[in-house]
C-alpha positions in Angstrom: -8.2 14.3 -28.9 -10.7 17.2 -28.9 -10.6 19.6 -25.9 -13.7 20.3 -23.9 -13.0 22.9 -21.2 -16.0 23.1 -18.8 -14.2 26.0 -17.0 -14.7 29.8 -16.9 -11.0 30.8 -17.2 -9.2 28.5 -19.7 -6.7 30.5 -21.7 -8.5 30.1 -25.1 -12.2 29.1 -24.7 -12.9 29.7 -21.0 -16.6 30.2 -20.3 -17.7 28.9 -23.7 -18.9 25.5 -22.5 -20.6 25.9 -19.1 -24.2 25.2 -20.0 -25.6 21.8 -20.8 -26.6 22.8 -24.3 -23.1 24.2 -25.1 -21.4 21.1 -23.8 -23.5 18.8 -25.9 -23.0 20.9 -29.0 -19.3 21.0 -28.4 -19.1 17.2 -28.0 -21.1 16.7 -31.1 -18.8 19.1 -33.0 -15.7 17.3 -31.7 -17.0 13.9 -32.8 -18.4 15.1 -36.2 -15.0 16.7 -37.0 -13.3 13.4 -36.5 -11.8 13.2 -33.0 -11.4 9.8 -31.4 -11.4 11.1 -27.8 -13.1 13.9 -25.9 -10.9 15.3 -23.2 -12.9 17.1 -20.5 -11.5 19.2 -17.8 -13.0 21.4 -15.1 -9.8 23.1 -13.8 -7.7 25.5 -15.9 -4.0 24.7 -16.0 -2.9 28.1 -17.3 -0.3 29.9 -15.2 -1.9 31.8 -12.3 -5.3 30.3 -13.0 -8.0 30.6 -10.3 -7.9 27.8 -7.8 -10.8 25.4 -8.1 -11.6 23.4 -5.0 -12.0 19.6 -5.1 -15.7 19.6 -4.3 -16.5 22.0 -7.2 -14.3 19.9 -9.7 -15.9 16.7 -8.5 -19.5 18.0 -8.9 -18.8 19.6 -12.3 -17.0 16.5 -13.8 -19.7 14.2 -12.5 -22.5 16.4 -13.9 -21.1 16.7 -17.4 -19.9 13.1 -17.6 -23.4 11.8 -16.9 -24.8 14.3 -19.4 -22.4 13.3 -22.2 -22.8 9.6 -21.5 -26.6 9.9 -21.7 -26.4 11.5 -25.2 -23.2 9.9 -26.6 -22.9 6.6 -24.8 -20.2 5.2 -27.1 -17.9 8.2 -26.8 -14.3 7.7 -25.5 -14.0 10.3 -22.7 -10.8 11.3 -21.1 -11.0 13.3 -17.9 -8.3 15.9 -17.3 -7.7 15.9 -13.5 -4.8 15.7 -11.0 -7.0 14.6 -8.1 -7.3 10.9 -7.4 -10.8 11.2 -5.9 -12.1 13.0 -9.0 -10.4 10.3 -11.2 -12.0 7.5 -9.2 -15.4 9.0 -9.5 -15.0 9.8 -13.2 -14.0 6.2 -14.0 -17.0 4.9 -12.2 -19.2 7.3 -14.2 -17.8 6.1 -17.5 -14.5 7.9 -18.2 -12.3 5.9 -20.5 -9.0 7.3 -19.5 -7.4 9.8 -17.1 -5.3 12.7 -18.3 -3.1 13.8 -15.3 -1.2 17.0 -16.2 0.5 17.0 -12.8 2.6 14.0 -13.4 1.1 12.0 -10.6 1.4 14.5 -7.7 -1.5 13.0 -5.9 0.0 10.0 -4.0 -3.2 7.9 -4.6 -3.6 8.5 -8.3 -1.5 5.5 -9.5 -3.5 3.3 -7.1 -6.8 4.5 -8.6 -5.9 3.9 -12.2 -4.3 0.6 -11.3 -7.4 -0.6 -9.5 -9.7 0.3 -12.4 -7.3 -0.8 -15.1 -7.8 2.4 -17.2 -5.3 4.0 -19.5 -3.3 6.9 -17.9 -1.6 9.9 -19.5 1.6 10.6 -17.6 2.7 14.2 -18.1 6.0 15.8 -17.4 5.2 18.9 -15.4 8.2 20.8 -14.1 6.8 24.1 -12.9 8.4 23.9 -9.5 12.0 23.1 -10.5 13.1 24.7 -13.8 15.7 22.6 -15.7 18.6 23.7 -17.9 18.1 22.9 -21.6 21.2 20.6 -21.7 19.7 18.4 -19.0 16.1 18.6 -20.0 15.7 15.4 -22.0 17.8 13.2 -19.7 15.8 14.4 -16.7 12.5 13.8 -18.5 13.5 10.3 -19.5 14.4 9.6 -15.9 11.1 11.0 -14.8 9.1 8.9 -17.2 11.1 5.8 -16.5 10.7 6.0 -12.7 7.0 6.7 -12.9 6.3 4.1 -15.6 7.9 1.6 -13.3 5.6 2.7 -10.4 2.5 2.5 -12.7 3.4 -1.0 -13.9 3.8 -2.1 -10.3 0.3 -0.9 -9.6 -1.0 -2.9 -12.5 -1.5 -0.1 -15.1 -1.0 -1.6 -18.5 -1.9 1.2 -20.9 0.3 4.3 -20.4 0.6 7.3 -22.6 3.4 9.8 -22.1 3.0 13.6 -22.6 6.2 15.8 -22.7 4.1 18.6 -21.1 4.7 21.5 -23.4 4.4 24.7 -21.5 4.6 23.1 -18.1 7.9 24.4 -16.6 9.7 24.9 -19.9 11.0 28.1 -21.4 10.0 29.1 -24.9 13.2 27.7 -26.3 12.9 24.5 -24.4 9.4 23.9 -25.8 10.8 24.1 -29.4 13.9 22.1 -28.3 11.5 19.3 -27.3 9.8 19.3 -30.6 13.1 19.0 -32.4 14.1 16.0 -30.3 10.7 14.5 -29.7 11.6 11.2 -31.3 14.0 10.6 -28.4 11.1 9.6 -26.3 10.2 6.7 -28.6 12.8 4.7 -26.7 10.2 4.3 -23.9 8.0 2.3 -26.2 4.8 4.1 -25.2 2.4 6.2 -27.2 3.2 9.9 -27.1 0.5 12.6 -26.7 1.3 16.2 -27.4 -0.7 19.3 -26.5 0.5 22.6 -28.0 -2.9 23.8 -29.3 -3.0 27.7 -29.2 -0.5 27.8 -26.3 1.7 30.7 -25.3 4.7 29.1 -27.0 3.0 30.0 -30.2 1.6 33.3 -29.2 4.9 34.6 -27.7 7.0 33.5 -30.7 4.7 34.9 -33.4 3.4 37.8 -31.3 -0.2 36.8 -31.9 -3.2 36.2 -29.6 -4.6 32.8 -28.9 -7.4 33.5 -31.3 -4.9 34.1 -34.1 -2.6 31.1 -33.3 -4.2 28.5 -35.5 -1.6 28.6 -38.2 1.2 28.1 -35.6 -0.8 25.2 -34.1 -1.3 23.4 -37.4 2.3 23.8 -38.3 3.6 22.5 -35.0 1.1 19.6 -35.0 2.3 18.6 -38.4 6.0 18.7 -37.3 5.1 16.7 -34.2 3.5 13.9 -36.2 6.7 13.7 -38.3 8.6 13.5 -35.0 6.6 10.5 -33.7 3.6 11.9 -31.9 0.7 9.5 -31.7 -2.1 11.6 -30.2 -2.8 15.3 -30.8 -4.7 17.2 -28.2 -6.4 20.1 -29.9 -9.1 22.7 -29.8 -9.5 22.8 -33.6 -10.4 19.2 -34.5 -11.3 19.7 -38.2 -7.9 21.2 -39.0 -6.2 18.4 -37.1 -8.2 15.8 -38.9 -7.1 17.3 -42.3 -3.4 17.2 -41.1 -3.8 13.5 -40.3 -5.4 12.7 -43.6 -2.4 14.2 -45.5 0.1 12.7 -43.1 -1.4 9.2 -43.3 -1.5 9.0 -47.1 2.1 10.1 -47.3 3.1 7.6 -44.6 1.4 4.8 -46.4 3.2 5.3 -49.7 
């Protein structure tokens, strides 16, 4: 999954893709480098990010969805949003799946994805109630189990789970989750991971986001070995190379 941030303040590439030409060039790059999914978001989820109102997000997502669909009609597009109204519009405009990093905080979100029968990425986001490390996995399993039950009741058939690296977890807890990621395979749903150039790498290695590619590649390799199915990344080519090596070893 290649990241397309149509925002001005995303932590790594904010402001890079806010013109039509830049967006189309980025989508072309993502696809040429081997990604299966383009994940587009118009609201930054970094800590203390500028608030983006619903009308602006709605307008931005709609504009770029229509643009991408007109040039790359067969592309699988994921829309990164926590708002049900934006998700509903995005699906009608051709979005293939919804990536909700809030974990379903909008009470109408499950209804929307159930009505349209689109895949949904359920993220564990615990920014409001920090957990102790010893209870982290048990609480996360409970969160996923409860919300998967609600989604299934709404008719959602394709669910992807995301542990939510960086969302309400300490530095140590992020690495703890990597160590025990295979625990979540008990849920029998695909696992998506998004650690690309995040602060958990920057703070551990004392590097900038621009200098965090080595850490990103290392962690994505470990995450594949731990059972991850989808890697959400900025650097698609590096990720594609990881997958080529991982797949040939796995096939032997």
